[in-house]
N, CA, C and O atoms as a MOPAC input file, in Angstrom:
PM7 MOZYME 1SCF
protein

 N    129.22200 1   112.50500 1   129.96700 1
 C    129.62500 1   113.73500 1   129.28300 1
 C    130.66100 1   113.52800 1   128.17500 1
 O    130.94400 1   114.46200 1   127.42500 1
 N    131.23300 1   112.32700 1   128.05600 1
 C    132.22400 1   112.09600 1   127.00800 1
 C    131.69600 1   111.20700 1   125.87700 1
 O    132.43300 1   110.89700 1   124.94100 1
 N    130.44600 1   110.80100 1   125.95400 1
 C    129.87400 1   109.92500 1   124.93300 1
 C    129.73600 1   110.66000 1   123.59800 1
 O    129.38900 1   111.84100 1   123.55700 1
 N    130.01200 1   109.94400 1   122.51700 1
 C    129.75600 1   110.46000 1   121.17300 1
 C    128.40600 1   109.91300 1   120.74400 1
 O    128.06600 1   108.76300 1   121.02400 1
 N    127.65000 1   110.74900 1   120.06400 1
 C    126.27300 1   110.41100 1   119.71900 1
 C    126.06300 1   110.55400 1   118.21400 1
 O    126.47000 1   111.54100 1   117.60000 1
 N    125.42000 1   109.54700 1   117.64300 1
 C    125.04300 1   109.57900 1   116.23400 1
 C    123.53700 1   109.81700 1   116.14200 1
 O    122.74700 1   109.13300 1   116.79200 1
 N    123.15800 1   110.78900 1   115.33000 1
 C    121.74600 1   111.08800 1   115.09000 1
 C    121.46800 1   110.73300 1   113.63000 1
 O    122.08400 1   111.27700 1   112.71400 1
 N    120.52500 1   109.80700 1   113.43300 1
 C    120.23100 1   109.30100 1   112.09000 1
 C    118.79500 1   109.62400 1   111.70900 1
 O    117.85400 1   109.24800 1   112.40800 1
 N    118.64100 1   110.32600 1   110.59500 1
 C    117.32100 1   110.66300 1   110.09200 1
 C    116.86900 1   109.66700 1   109.04600 1
 O    117.67200 1   109.15100 1   108.26900 1
 N    115.56600 1   109.40000 1   109.03500 1
 C    114.98100 1   108.45200 1   108.08700 1
 C    113.72300 1   109.05400 1   107.47900 1
 O    113.06000 1   109.89000 1   108.09300 1
 N    113.40500 1   108.62600 1   106.28200 1
 C    112.19900 1   109.07300 1   105.59300 1
 C    111.24400 1   107.89100 1   105.46500 1
 O    111.66300 1   106.73700 1   105.55600 1
 N    109.97500 1   108.17500 1   105.25500 1
 C    108.98600 1   107.10100 1   105.25800 1
 C    108.66500 1   106.53400 1   103.87800 1
 O    108.02600 1   105.48700 1   103.78000 1
 N    109.09000 1   107.19800 1   102.82600 1
 C    108.95700 1   106.60400 1   101.50100 1
 C    110.01000 1   107.22300 1   100.59300 1
 O    110.49400 1   108.33100 1   100.82700 1
 N    110.34200 1   106.48700 1    99.57400 1
 C    111.42300 1   106.91700 1    98.69000 1
 C    110.89500 1   107.81200 1    97.57500 1
 O    109.96500 1   107.45400 1    96.85200 1
 N    111.50300 1   108.96600 1    97.45700 1
 C    111.27500 1   109.84300 1    96.31300 1
 C    112.49700 1   110.74700 1    96.18200 1
 O    113.48500 1   110.54300 1    96.88800 1
 N    112.45400 1   111.70900 1    95.32000 1
 C    113.61500 1   112.55900 1    95.06100 1
 C    113.98400 1   113.44700 1    96.25000 1
 O    115.09100 1   113.98400 1    96.28600 1
 N    113.08900 1   113.61300 1    97.21900 1
 C    113.35000 1   114.47700 1    98.37600 1
 C    113.69700 1   113.71600 1    99.65000 1
 O    114.06200 1   114.33900 1   100.64700 1
 N    113.59400 1   112.39300 1    99.64800 1
 C    113.70700 1   111.65800 1   100.90400 1
 C    115.08400 1   111.79000 1   101.55600 1
 O    115.17400 1   111.85900 1   102.78200 1
 N    116.14500 1   111.82500 1   100.77400 1
 C    117.49000 1   111.96400 1   101.34700 1
 C    117.64000 1   113.32100 1   102.04100 1
 O    118.08300 1   113.37900 1   103.18700 1
 N    117.27900 1   114.39800 1   101.36600 1
 C    117.42700 1   115.71800 1   101.97800 1
 C    116.47600 1   115.88900 1   103.15900 1
 O    116.84000 1   116.53100 1   104.14500 1
 N    115.27500 1   115.33400 1   103.08700 1
 C    114.33300 1   115.41200 1   104.19500 1
 C    114.88200 1   114.68900 1   105.42700 1
 O    114.77900 1   115.20000 1   106.54200 1
 N    115.45800 1   113.51700 1   105.23300 1
 C    116.00500 1   112.77900 1   106.36800 1
 C    117.21600 1   113.49800 1   106.95500 1
 O    117.42800 1   113.45100 1   108.16700 1
 N    118.00800 1   114.15800 1   106.12300 1
 C    119.12500 1   114.96200 1   106.62800 1
 C    118.61300 1   116.15200 1   107.43600 1
 O    119.17600 1   116.48000 1   108.48100 1
 N    117.55900 1   116.79200 1   106.96500 1
 C    116.96900 1   117.91200 1   107.70300 1
 C    116.45100 1   117.46300 1   109.05600 1
 O    116.59100 1   118.17900 1   110.04700 1
 N    115.85100 1   116.27600 1   109.10200 1
 C    115.37800 1   115.73900 1   110.38000 1
 C    116.54100 1   115.53900 1   111.34500 1
 O    116.45900 1   115.90400 1   112.51800 1
 N    117.61800 1   114.95800 1   110.84200 1
 C    118.77600 1   114.71300 1   111.69600 1
 C    119.37900 1   116.02400 1   112.20100 1
 O    119.69100 1   116.14900 1   113.38500 1
 N    119.54000 1   116.98700 1   111.31700 1
 C    120.11700 1   118.27900 1   111.71000 1
 C    119.22000 1   118.97900 1   112.73000 1
 O    119.71800 1   119.58300 1   113.68000 1
 N    117.91800 1   118.90300 1   112.54400 1
 C    116.99400 1   119.51200 1   113.48800 1
 C    117.14500 1   118.88700 1   114.87600 1
 O    117.14700 1   119.59800 1   115.88100 1
 N    117.26900 1   117.58000 1   114.93000 1
 C    117.46000 1   116.90000 1   116.21200 1
 C    118.79300 1   117.28000 1   116.84000 1
 O    118.87300 1   117.48400 1   118.05100 1
 N    119.84400 1   117.37800 1   116.02300 1
 C    121.16000 1   117.78700 1   116.52100 1
 C    121.08900 1   119.20000 1   117.09900 1
 O    121.64100 1   119.46100 1   118.16800 1
 N    120.42300 1   120.09800 1   116.41100 1
 C    120.30300 1   121.46900 1   116.90200 1
 C    119.55200 1   121.49900 1   118.23700 1
 O    119.89500 1   122.27600 1   119.12800 1
 N    118.54800 1   120.66800 1   118.36700 1
 C    117.82900 1   120.58300 1   119.63900 1
 C    118.76400 1   120.09400 1   120.74500 1
 O    118.77700 1   120.65700 1   121.83900 1
 N    119.54000 1   119.05800 1   120.46700 1
 C    120.46700 1   118.53300 1   121.47800 1
 C    121.50500 1   119.58300 1   121.87300 1
 O    121.84300 1   119.71800 1   123.04900 1
 N    122.00300 1   120.31800 1   120.89100 1
 C    122.95200 1   121.40000 1   121.18800 1
 C    122.27800 1   122.44900 1   122.07200 1
 O    122.89000 1   122.97000 1   123.00400 1
 N    121.03100 1   122.75100 1   121.77700 1
 C    120.27400 1   123.72100 1   122.56800 1
 C    120.05500 1   123.28700 1   124.01100 1
 O    119.83900 1   124.12400 1   124.88700 1
 N    120.10900 1   121.97800 1   124.26100 1
 C    119.95200 1   121.48600 1   125.63200 1
 C    121.28700 1   121.41700 1   126.36500 1
 O    121.34600 1   121.02000 1   127.52900 1
 N    122.37500 1   121.81200 1   125.66400 1
 C    123.67500 1   121.86900 1   126.32400 1
 C    124.66300 1   120.79600 1   125.92600 1
 O    125.77000 1   120.76500 1   126.46300 1
 N    124.31200 1   119.92100 1   125.01300 1
 C    125.25500 1   118.89700 1   124.56600 1
 C    126.26000 1   119.54000 1   123.60900 1
 O    125.87600 1   120.24300 1   122.67400 1
 N    127.52600 1   119.29800 1   123.84600 1
 C    128.60700 1   119.85600 1   123.02800 1
 C    128.49100 1   119.34800 1   121.58500 1
 O    128.40200 1   118.14200 1   121.35400 1
 N    128.49300 1   120.25600 1   120.63600 1
 C    128.36000 1   119.90300 1   119.22000 1
 C    129.46600 1   118.96800 1   118.75600 1
 O    129.25900 1   118.19300 1   117.82300 1
 N    130.62900 1   119.02100 1   119.38200 1
 C    131.74500 1   118.15000 1   118.99800 1
 C    131.48400 1   116.68300 1   119.33000 1
 O    132.18800 1   115.80000 1   118.84000 1
 N    130.48900 1   116.42400 1   120.15000 1
 C    130.13700 1   115.05000 1   120.51100 1
 C    129.10400 1   114.44900 1   119.57000 1
 O    128.77300 1   113.26900 1   119.68900 1
 N    128.59400 1   115.23600 1   118.64400 1
 C    127.48100 1   114.81400 1   117.80200 1
 C    127.89500 1   114.62300 1   116.35200 1
 O    128.71200 1   115.37300 1   115.81900 1
 N    127.32200 1   113.61400 1   115.72800 1
 C    127.42800 1   113.46400 1   114.27500 1
 C    126.04500 1   113.08500 1   113.76900 1
 O    125.21600 1   112.57700 1   114.52400 1
 N    125.80200 1   113.33300 1   112.50000 1
 C    124.48800 1   113.05000 1   111.94800 1
 C    124.60000 1   112.57700 1   110.52000 1
 O    125.59100 1   112.81200 1   109.82800 1
 N    123.53500 1   111.89400 1   110.10200 1
 C    123.43800 1   111.38200 1   108.73900 1
 C    121.95800 1   111.25300 1   108.39100 1
 O    121.12200 1   110.99200 1   109.25600 1
 N    121.65500 1   111.43700 1   107.12300 1
 C    120.30700 1   111.19400 1   106.61300 1
 C    120.33200 1   109.97700 1   105.71100 1
 O    121.07500 1   109.95000 1   104.72900 1
 N    119.54100 1   108.98200 1   106.02500 1
 C    119.51700 1   107.73800 1   105.25500 1
 C    118.45300 1   107.72100 1   104.16700 1
 O    118.40500 1   106.78000 1   103.37600 1
 N    117.61800 1   108.71800 1   104.11000 1
 C    116.51500 1   108.66200 1   103.16000 1
 C    115.57300 1   107.53600 1   103.54900 1
 O    115.23900 1   107.37900 1   104.72300 1
 N    115.14900 1   106.75900 1   102.57500 1
 C    114.24800 1   105.62600 1   102.83100 1
 C    114.99500 1   104.29600 1   102.72400 1
 O    114.37700 1   103.25700 1   102.49200 1
 N    116.31200 1   104.32100 1   102.89100 1
 C    117.13500 1   103.12400 1   102.69500 1
 C    117.04400 1   102.09900 1   103.81700 1
 O    117.41700 1   100.94300 1   103.61200 1
 N    116.56300 1   102.48200 1   104.99400 1
 C    116.51400 1   101.56700 1   106.13400 1
 C    115.12300 1   101.56600 1   106.76300 1
 O    114.95500 1   102.01100 1   107.89900 1
 N    114.13000 1   101.06900 1   106.03300 1
 C    112.76100 1   101.10600 1   106.55200 1
 C    112.54100 1   100.13200 1   107.71200 1
 O    113.14000 1    99.05700 1   107.74700 1
 N    111.68500 1   100.51200 1   108.65400 1
 C    111.22500 1    99.59400 1   109.69100 1
 C    110.03900 1    98.78500 1   109.18700 1
 O    109.87200 1    97.61800 1   109.54000 1
 N    109.21600 1    99.42400 1   108.35300 1
 C    108.00800 1    98.79900 1   107.81600 1
 C    108.07000 1    98.86100 1   106.30100 1
 O    108.31900 1    99.91700 1   105.72000 1
 N    107.84300 1    97.71900 1   105.66800 1
 C    107.77300 1    97.68000 1   104.20500 1
 C    106.34700 1    97.30700 1   103.83500 1
 O    105.85500 1    96.23700 1   104.19400 1
 N    105.69300 1    98.20500 1   103.11200 1
 C    104.29700 1    98.00200 1   102.74900 1
 C    104.02100 1    98.84400 1   101.51600 1
 O    104.52500 1    99.96200 1   101.39800 1
 N    103.24100 1    98.32700 1   100.61700 1
 C    102.90400 1    99.10400 1    99.41400 1
 C    101.92200 1   100.22000 1    99.72400 1
 O    101.80900 1   101.16800 1    98.94700 1
 N    101.21200 1   100.13200 1   100.83300 1
 C    100.28400 1   101.17000 1   101.25400 1
 C    101.04400 1   102.16000 1   102.13800 1
 O    101.37900 1   101.83700 1   103.27700 1
 N    101.32000 1   103.35800 1   101.62700 1
 C    102.12300 1   104.34100 1   102.37300 1
 C    101.53600 1   104.70800 1   103.72300 1
 O    102.27500 1   105.12300 1   104.61700 1
 N    100.23700 1   104.56900 1   103.89600 1
 C     99.63900 1   104.94000 1   105.18000 1
 C    100.10700 1   104.02200 1   106.30700 1
 O     99.95000 1   104.36100 1   107.47900 1
 N    100.67500 1   102.87300 1   105.97200 1
 C    101.16800 1   101.93600 1   106.98300 1
 C    102.65400 1   102.08200 1   107.24600 1
 O    103.21600 1   101.31100 1   108.02400 1
 N    103.29400 1   103.03700 1   106.62900 1
 C    104.75500 1   103.13100 1   106.73100 1
 C    105.23200 1   104.35400 1   107.50200 1
 O    106.39600 1   104.73400 1   107.37600 1
 N    104.38200 1   104.97300 1   108.28300 1
 C    104.78200 1   106.17500 1   109.01800 1
 C    105.88500 1   105.91000 1   110.03800 1
 O    106.60400 1   106.83900 1   110.40900 1
 N    106.03900 1   104.67400 1   110.50000 1
 C    107.12200 1   104.35100 1   111.43900 1
 C    108.49300 1   104.58100 1   110.80300 1
 O    109.49300 1   104.72100 1   111.50700 1
 N    108.53500 1   104.61900 1   109.48700 1
 C    109.80700 1   104.86400 1   108.80100 1
 C    110.23600 1   106.32400 1   108.89000 1
 O    111.39900 1   106.64400 1   108.64600 1
 N    109.32200 1   107.19500 1   109.23300 1
 C    109.60700 1   108.62500 1   109.38500 1
 C    110.06700 1   108.84300 1   110.82800 1
 O    109.25600 1   109.00700 1   111.74000 1
 N    111.40700 1   108.84000 1   111.01000 1
 C    111.90300 1   108.80900 1   112.38100 1
 C    113.32200 1   109.35300 1   112.48300 1
 O    114.00400 1   109.59000 1   111.48600 1
 N    113.73200 1   109.54100 1   113.73400 1
 C    115.10200 1   109.86500 1   114.10500 1
 C    115.56900 1   108.74800 1   115.03000 1
 O    114.83200 1   108.33800 1   115.92700 1
 N    116.76800 1   108.25900 1   114.82400 1
 C    117.37300 1   107.30300 1   115.74900 1
 C    118.59500 1   107.96500 1   116.36600 1
 O    119.41000 1   108.56500 1   115.66500 1
 N    118.71400 1   107.85200 1   117.67300 1
 C    119.85900 1   108.40600 1   118.40000 1
 C    120.61100 1   107.25700 1   119.03000 1
 O    120.04400 1   106.46600 1   119.78400 1
 N    121.90800 1   107.16700 1   118.71400 1
 C    122.72100 1   106.04100 1   119.17900 1
 C    123.99500 1   106.55800 1   119.84800 1
 O    124.62300 1   107.50500 1   119.37400 1
 N    124.35700 1   105.92200 1   120.94700 1
 C    125.66300 1   106.18700 1   121.55400 1
 C    126.67200 1   105.34200 1   120.77500 1
 O    126.54900 1   104.11800 1   120.71400 1
 N    127.66300 1   105.99900 1   120.18400 1
 C    128.61100 1   105.26900 1   119.35000 1
 C    129.98800 1   105.12200 1   120.00300 1
 O    130.82100 1   104.35700 1   119.51700 1
 N    130.23300 1   105.84100 1   121.08800 1
 C    131.51500 1   105.75700 1   121.76100 1
 C    131.38600 1   106.35600 1   123.14900 1
 O    130.76200 1   107.40300 1   123.32300 1
 N    131.97500 1   105.69700 1   124.13400 1
 C    131.92100 1   106.22400 1   125.49900 1
 C    130.57800 1   105.98800 1   126.13000 1
 O    129.83300 1   105.10100 1   125.71200 1
 N    130.26800 1   106.76000 1   127.11700 1
 C    128.98100 1   106.67800 1   127.76200 1
 C    128.85000 1   105.54600 1   128.76300 1
 O    127.74400 1   105.24300 1   129.21100 1
 N    129.97100 1   104.90900 1   129.12300 1
 C    129.89600 1   103.81400 1   130.09000 1
 C    129.62800 1   104.32700 1   131.48000 1
 O    129.53300 1   103.54000 1   132.42200 1

């Protein structure tokens, strides 16, 4: 109950909307966590856009894994 959680949004390809889209993904996940009872003060979020891809490929159909949310415990939770 004292763990701090980071929610990171990612986009699957780079364009003028990828940063805001990844932020929207992160905020949506945070709102869901708050809705399940997690205290908002324990949460932080960031949108990375397409800056941290899991898959690099010129064919966009192979890069859907980059469209994701990562949730990390950043403090506490032992």
